[in-house]
VMD Tcl script that draws the C-alpha trace (Angstrom):
set ca {
  {31.27 34.02 -23.07}
  {30.88 30.73 -21.49}
  {27.41 29.26 -20.56}
  {27.04 29.00 -16.99}
  {25.93 25.82 -15.69}
  {22.70 25.56 -13.80}
  {22.61 26.12 -10.02}
  {20.34 23.75 -8.26}
  {18.08 25.53 -5.73}
  {18.22 24.97 -1.83}
  {16.40 21.78 -0.90}
  {16.04 20.48 -4.61}
  {16.26 16.85 -4.95}
  {17.78 15.76 -8.20}
  {15.49 13.33 -10.07}
  {16.62 9.49 -9.69}
  {15.82 6.30 -11.39}
  {13.14 5.44 -8.55}
  {11.40 8.90 -8.89}
  {11.27 8.54 -12.83}
  {9.90 5.16 -12.45}
  {7.17 6.17 -9.80}
  {6.22 8.98 -12.13}
  {5.31 6.50 -14.75}
  {3.75 4.10 -12.78}
  {-0.13 5.10 -12.34}
  {-1.60 4.03 -9.16}
  {-4.98 5.90 -9.84}
  {-7.54 5.26 -12.46}
  {-7.53 1.53 -12.60}
  {-8.44 -1.39 -10.34}
  {-6.05 -3.64 -8.22}
  {-6.74 -7.05 -7.59}
  {-5.30 -8.34 -4.22}
  {-2.81 -11.01 -4.37}
  {-1.45 -11.19 -0.95}
  {-1.67 -10.09 2.42}
  {1.81 -10.71 3.54}
  {1.36 -10.66 7.49}
  {-1.98 -12.77 7.25}
  {-2.43 -15.92 8.77}
  {-5.93 -16.03 7.77}
  {-7.03 -17.07 4.06}
  {-9.62 -15.76 2.26}
  {-12.67 -18.24 2.09}
  {-13.07 -20.11 -1.16}
  {-16.66 -18.74 -1.55}
  {-15.54 -15.20 -1.54}
  {-14.85 -13.10 -4.52}
  {-11.48 -11.26 -5.22}
  {-10.37 -8.47 -2.91}
  {-9.76 -5.14 -5.21}
  {-9.26 -1.76 -4.68}
  {-9.52 1.51 -7.20}
  {-7.98 4.87 -6.44}
  {-9.95 7.00 -8.66}
  {-8.40 9.33 -10.94}
  {-8.81 13.18 -10.63}
  {-10.33 12.76 -6.94}
  {-9.50 11.25 -3.52}
  {-12.02 8.42 -3.52}
  {-10.82 4.83 -3.35}
  {-13.56 1.90 -3.64}
  {-13.25 -1.50 -3.56}
  {-14.32 -4.80 -2.32}
  {-13.08 -6.95 0.77}
  {-13.78 -10.17 -1.32}
  {-17.04 -9.85 0.83}
  {-18.27 -6.20 1.30}
  {-17.90 -3.31 -0.87}
  {-15.76 -0.62 0.79}
  {-15.15 3.28 0.04}
  {-12.37 5.69 1.66}
  {-10.68 8.98 0.74}
  {-7.19 8.78 0.03}
  {-4.09 11.07 -0.26}
  {-1.54 10.09 -2.89}
  {1.82 12.32 -2.98}
  {4.81 10.62 -4.29}
  {5.32 7.80 -2.33}
  {3.15 8.79 0.65}
  {-0.23 7.10 0.28}
  {-3.13 7.83 3.19}
  {-6.03 5.84 3.22}
  {-8.78 7.32 5.73}
  {-12.41 7.31 6.73}
  {-12.67 3.60 5.12}
  {-16.31 2.50 5.37}
  {-18.25 -0.54 4.12}
  {-21.31 -2.70 4.44}
  {-21.50 -5.26 7.14}
  {-22.86 -8.24 5.44}
  {-21.69 -11.61 7.12}
  {-18.78 -13.12 5.47}
  {-18.96 -16.72 5.39}
  {-15.13 -17.81 7.02}
  {-13.94 -14.77 5.44}
  {-14.41 -12.58 8.65}
  {-10.77 -12.67 9.71}
  {-9.22 -12.16 6.31}
  {-11.69 -9.16 5.79}
  {-10.71 -7.61 8.82}
  {-6.87 -7.96 8.19}
  {-7.46 -6.49 4.85}
  {-9.30 -3.35 6.26}
  {-6.78 -3.18 8.68}
  {-3.70 -3.36 6.07}
  {-5.48 -0.34 4.04}
  {-6.22 1.90 7.43}
  {-2.45 1.40 8.35}
  {-1.02 2.36 4.76}
  {1.68 5.10 4.88}
  {3.27 4.60 1.25}
  {3.28 2.22 -1.75}
  {6.07 1.38 -4.05}
  {6.09 -0.52 -7.45}
  {7.41 -3.99 -7.57}
  {7.81 -5.72 -10.86}
  {4.48 -4.19 -12.00}
  {2.80 -4.73 -8.92}
  {1.49 -2.29 -6.42}
  {2.85 -2.71 -2.87}
  {1.22 -0.81 0.21}
  {3.79 -0.36 3.12}
  {3.35 1.04 6.58}
  {5.13 3.84 8.19}
  {8.06 1.33 9.45}
  {8.49 0.00 5.54}
  {6.88 -3.22 6.33}
  {4.57 -4.61 3.30}
  {1.02 -4.49 4.06}
  {-0.52 -5.84 0.99}
  {0.27 -6.63 -2.38}
  {-1.83 -5.84 -5.80}
  {-1.80 -6.70 -9.39}
  {-3.15 -4.40 -12.15}
  {-6.08 -5.78 -13.48}
  {-7.35 -4.66 -17.17}
  {-8.93 -1.11 -17.50}
}
mol new
graphics top color blue
foreach p $ca { graphics top sphere $p radius 0.5 }
foreach p [lrange $ca 0 end-1] q [lrange $ca 1 end] { graphics top cylinder $p $q radius 0.2 }
display resetview
């Protein structure tokens, strides 16, 4: 008797190289330093610290800093989908960085999905436009 070939279930999607790469790329559990806001025309002030985010492992909390103010939000991560909600932070005045901070917060709020690009974390809006690019930092 010949062995039967497995039959895919209805609606099942075969794994692709992209889904395998996405599975091995860890978004949560490490800090991500902001490299670039591709659409931003305002630069961060030289007096500002580095902007970063950390998606906490085993939970749904994102913490970070805009380069001036600490921020915190909830997030949902399912495959390529990434939603950042309930973003809050302190309101300390930011020397020369108010516009940059507002653009960074807007980019996080508009995030609908993510992708990996040569080790970088790229946040995208629902139309697929790049909102922010982050580099890994040491854990």
